[in-house]
Steps between C-alpha positions, in 0.01 A plus 500: 500500500223310325503118485457282194412137478783239464601464126668168553855392508548476120530867422866486432579765761812412702489521880711818508709715282671833426359715230466863381220749486380546147249704302251299285487571122259746357404691815547854613794479747389779730146373522620145560738602781216680677283201459772288654503721811126492527462122460825390687589286198771503238633328193833310538737295292515173701875457466699242317289283270175659621248701308350837591239494781244769515266611783756366758411610858778693676543591864464865595854518622637366173264724291645811681854396395466387135610691205297477175676499163447789263326290243410138394855428373672556841528329825429658836594394845606147574247330723467183703183301460338199651231262383207511734398141585124598542455680174789362302583861394824693529526766764772757510640516852814714468744689284876454418738780432702478183867623471518865577138521618541462869332747726810500718731727296767464756509463879264740682328589173163387369290576192128449506336515160143461350439534137269439214566508126456881508613622837740441785505610865803438705643560850879476559619468849873580568620475854859532387444849374194583710284554201137412399402550144133469403425516121192455276543473116206528286432609145289733296185295580567430860684795667709414802356616834653480852267585794584559864184519706431531875136457586310411812149614400510813707547865403813557703796310641635337194870573428751429216855570604789555254816582707846578381776677686644638173301509174171397363492506119183504276551481135212527254351708219190590706454508879152537658412501867123457572389665827166558669322839495635577853867397499846580655831433334836547681847467379734470793889473508497303835529819710250752360226540243653638180161505314154490642193494283141512644196499271129475494218577252536882550870567554850369466774611737875443424754586775883440459767457762567880495129572595431634160122435430297493182123475513301406196116522463255569229532884530870550526853387593643649812875486577604586860873561537745747642636572149371413157672560167377472150782392270852580641368790717747760379270793570242573768125469450281811591186504702224606248261679731787692679641606170154627385474693816843662462438586139169657592665711762759606247241594249301696769819689584564588131146622459542743797852601402574875472829682447612853587536741202600865478133594499414274788389125552400309180181314444451130492634309189318573183483127420341405837229305319751269348642425842155437636422262207819304576409471865161354413674216304750405766305200630489347163854394571398279777469124433163330533666150535788531736572663834802538722595627848 
């Protein structure tokens, strides 16, 4: 805290008093509040029969507890101030809670609040119901952000644990998880892995609790499982190469087919060329994108 020279005893400032945090006229409220936090000084109404005092120094503890009014017509937190005998200037040393403003909501509960004219952050501790609520309320200019970070300056070893024996709920319009190029993500039910994802720059492997595996890379997607259905799976798939081989054998048999007549064995079919043409087109039925076992 900077010191100022003694201004004398005739500055009409009482020895002590109770006042309220105020916003000066004709200032931008948000900018003024930020300036108060930077300079550790506020404006207060000095209390009964006292004028407004500006640039009043305030202790860090009190600064962290005060509530600023929304505009220059309102009153913020009630504060206690003393006149410093060295500088003859008021110094805010503490805050008072008004009716309904106590941090102790009831026994074993506590609310911790920090706020500016545009945003509020709050932590509510409730031992009665074994609950901790953390909230941040911003606006369109200052979005609310809550960060949980574990950092020791190393590449490994840091851990953030979120543990619940029942449910963990996440509610939001968008959910994004940022991982490194080489990562491993496991969802476990406490007894076994129900989903395991391993990835790097080249491939992504997903394995479920039933040992079904999907492998993704730049060239294709491979699914490894004992049985795989497309849709409801009402009918069986066919093996393309096997079907082509069987159809080829059938066409060859037709081309070589002869029958007995009253004049002896017949010749080969007169439309043999048509069958040969069809045989030559069979491989056109094979997919160039998908394969199966």
